[in-house]
C-alpha positions as a Python dict, from the first residue, in 0.01 Angstrom:
ca = {
    (1, 'M'): (0, 0, 0),
    (2, 'D'): (-29, 257, -280),
    (3, 'P'): (226, 178, -556),
    (4, 'K'): (259, 540, -669),
    (5, 'V'): (324, 671, -317),
    (6, 'T'): (570, 388, -249),
    (7, 'L'): (755, 458, -576),
    (8, 'E'): (769, 832, -505),
    (9, 'T'): (929, 755, -167),
    (10, 'M'): (1180, 516, -325),
    (11, 'L'): (1271, 770, -594),
    (12, 'R'): (1316, 1048, -336),
    (13, 'H'): (1561, 826, -143),
    (14, 'L'): (1744, 748, -468),
    (15, 'G'): (1794, 1118, -546),
    (16, 'F'): (1497, 1180, -778),
    (17, 'P'): (1281, 1414, -566),
    (18, 'D'): (1122, 1590, -865),
    (19, 'A'): (1019, 1281, -1064),
    (20, 'V'): (672, 1303, -1216),
    (21, 'L'): (471, 980, -1223),
    (22, 'T'): (179, 901, -1452),
    (23, 'E'): (-29, 584, -1425),
    (24, 'Q'): (-218, 392, -1690),
    (25, 'T'): (-348, 42, -1738),
    (26, 'W'): (-168, -174, -1993),
    (27, 'E'): (-326, -515, -2049),
    (28, 'E'): (-368, -651, -1695),
    (29, 'H'): (-79, -444, -1555),
    (30, 'L'): (-43, -103, -1397),
    (31, 'L'): (211, 96, -1602),
    (32, 'I'): (381, 382, -1422),
    (33, 'D'): (584, 616, -1642),
    (34, 'I'): (851, 820, -1466),
    (35, 'K'): (960, 1156, -1602),
    (36, 'T'): (1288, 1290, -1466),
    (37, 'E'): (1570, 1521, -1571),
    (38, 'D'): (1822, 1235, -1558),
    (39, 'P'): (1646, 936, -1719),
    (40, 'G'): (1968, 755, -1812),
    (41, 'R'): (2069, 719, -1449),
    (42, 'L'): (1732, 569, -1362),
    (43, 'I'): (1724, 340, -1666),
    (44, 'G'): (2077, 206, -1618),
    (45, 'R'): (2275, -11, -1857),
    (46, 'Q'): (2031, -189, -2090),
    (47, 'G'): (1745, -107, -1851),
    (48, 'A'): (1897, -298, -1559),
    (49, 'T'): (1840, -28, -1295),
    (50, 'L'): (1482, 21, -1409),
    (51, 'S'): (1421, -356, -1398),
    (52, 'D'): (1567, -379, -1047),
    (53, 'L'): (1351, -91, -926),
    (54, 'Q'): (1044, -254, -1081),
    (55, 'Y'): (1127, -585, -912),
    (56, 'L'): (1167, -423, -570),
    (57, 'L'): (846, -224, -604),
    (58, 'N'): (649, -534, -703),
    (59, 'R'): (794, -730, -410),
    (60, 'M'): (694, -455, -169),
    (61, 'I'): (343, -407, -310),
    (62, 'H'): (251, -773, -354),
    (63, 'R'): (345, -897, -8),
    (64, 'G'): (53, -1123, 75),
    (65, 'D'): (-180, -970, -187),
    (66, 'D'): (-202, -1167, -510),
    (67, 'K'): (-496, -957, -634),
    (68, 'T'): (-286, -644, -690),
    (69, 'P'): (-194, -602, -1058),
    (70, 'R'): (169, -636, -1155),
    (71, 'I'): (343, -302, -1187),
    (72, 'L'): (550, -212, -1492),
    (73, 'L'): (784, 85, -1477),
    (74, 'D'): (893, 298, -1769),
    (75, 'V'): (1113, 606, -1785),
    (76, 'G'): (1029, 862, -2049),
    (77, 'G'): (893, 594, -2282),
    (78, 'Y'): (1215, 386, -2279),
    (79, 'R'): (1039, 51, -2235),
    (80, 'T'): (759, 144, -2473),
    (81, 'A'): (1014, 221, -2746),
    (82, 'A'): (1207, -98, -2670),
    (83, 'R'): (884, -301, -2690),
    (84, 'E'): (798, -146, -3027),
    (85, 'Q'): (1150, -223, -3153),
    (86, 'L'): (1117, -585, -3035),
    (87, 'I'): (785, -623, -3217),
    (88, 'K'): (939, -474, -3532),
    (89, 'H'): (1233, -718, -3504),
    (90, 'A'): (997, -1015, -3457),
    (91, 'R'): (786, -917, -3758),
    (92, 'S'): (1099, -873, -3969),
    (93, 'A'): (1219, -1220, -3867),
    (94, 'A'): (876, -1362, -3951),
    (95, 'E'): (897, -1203, -4295),
    (96, 'K'): (1234, -1371, -4353),
    (97, 'V'): (1085, -1706, -4246),
    (98, 'R'): (796, -1650, -4486),
    (99, 'H'): (1027, -1554, -4772),
    (100, 'H'): (1301, -1818, -4727),
    (101, 'G'): (1110, -2099, -4552),
    (102, 'D'): (1386, -2149, -4292),
    (103, 'M'): (1339, -2120, -3918),
    (104, 'I'): (1503, -1835, -3728),
    (105, 'E'): (1627, -1838, -3370),
    (106, 'L'): (1605, -1507, -3187),
    (107, 'E'): (1852, -1403, -2920),
    (108, 'P'): (1778, -1509, -2559),
    (109, 'L'): (1499, -1296, -2413),
    (110, 'G'): (1343, -1255, -2072),
    (111, 'A'): (996, -1398, -2007),
    (112, 'F'): (819, -1065, -2054),
    (113, 'D'): (993, -999, -2388),
    (114, 'R'): (925, -1354, -2509),
    (115, 'R'): (558, -1300, -2432),
    (116, 'I'): (561, -981, -2641),
    (117, 'V'): (707, -1170, -2940),
    (118, 'H'): (458, -1457, -2905),
    (119, 'Q'): (169, -1210, -2891),
    (120, 'A'): (297, -1006, -3185),
    (121, 'L'): (307, -1314, -3410),
    (122, 'R'): (25, -1528, -3269),
    (123, 'N'): (-223, -1436, -3545),
    (124, 'D'): (26, -1465, -3830),
    (125, 'P'): (-115, -1736, -4060),
    (126, 'D'): (227, -1836, -4198),
    (127, 'V'): (457, -1869, -3895),
    (128, 'E'): (456, -2015, -3546),
    (129, 'T'): (668, -1933, -3242),
    (130, 'H'): (812, -2162, -2978),
    (131, 'S'): (1012, -2089, -2664),
    (132, 'V'): (1298, -2334, -2635),
    (133, 'E'): (1550, -2376, -2354),
    (134, 'L'): (1914, -2360, -2456),
    (135, 'E'): (2116, -2668, -2368),
    (136, 'D'): (2321, -2636, -2047),
    (137, 'S'): (2152, -2304, -1969),
    (138, 'D'): (1845, -2163, -1803),
    (139, 'K'): (1799, -1918, -2091),
    (140, 'K'): (1527, -1949, -2352),
    (141, 'V'): (1514, -1838, -2712),
    (142, 'I'): (1222, -1807, -2948),
    (143, 'I'): (1218, -2010, -3264),
    (144, 'I'): (1012, -1872, -3550),
    (145, 'R'): (937, -2127, -3820),
    (146, 'P'): (692, -2181, -4103),
    (147, 'K'): (355, -2297, -3977),
    (148, 'R'): (281, -2660, -4043),
    (149, 'R'): (-37, -2703, -4244),
    (150, 'G'): (-302, -2955, -4147),
    (151, 'A'): (-203, -3058, -3795),
    (152, 'P'): (-110, -2853, -3490),
    (153, 'A'): (261, -2839, -3417),
    (154, 'E'): (401, -3083, -3161),
    (155, 'G'): (374, -2932, -2815),
    (156, 'A'): (169, -2637, -2939),
    (157, 'T'): (-83, -2482, -2705),
    (158, 'E'): (-404, -2302, -2788),
    (159, 'S'): (-212, -1975, -2806),
    (160, 'G'): (17, -2125, -3069),
    (161, 'R'): (313, -2142, -2836),
    (162, 'G'): (491, -2467, -2772),
    (163, 'R'): (740, -2553, -2504),
    (164, 'S'): (881, -2865, -2666),
    (165, 'P'): (1212, -2889, -2848),
    (166, 'V'): (1206, -2791, -3212),
    (167, 'D'): (1281, -3038, -3488),
    (168, 'P'): (1616, -2967, -3656),
    (169, 'A'): (1446, -2985, -3998),
}
């Protein structure tokens, strides 16, 4: 099943018959950018409509075929700009950690956004990131804290990301 053809059909049924799709590879994913005259309607509140459309497309394309790359949808660069803003926010938080020596807890993020933050800061020699589940919730936040010198952090993996609770100190 061709993802671009399937998406064009979905968009036509949703009232976007003139949408222009461009494909590119981003990391191990297929990124399809949609250009339309009414991007806000396709993006939805805080990207919810776009996320739902992406979810449905991936479910349709990946039925029984795990070899097909995951598809990411963007509309007029909305997700690209949001990703750049998230990276900027993470680097700013890391700078505060470096300057003050205190850990910072970022707001709850989805798995894809957490991965972006971990990747943005993974080579920073002064800070480390950890995904931590909130108590009584299925949500996770990222903790950015000064890197411990000498020994790897408790629960840290080779990528520098730990999944264990963070010390209160």
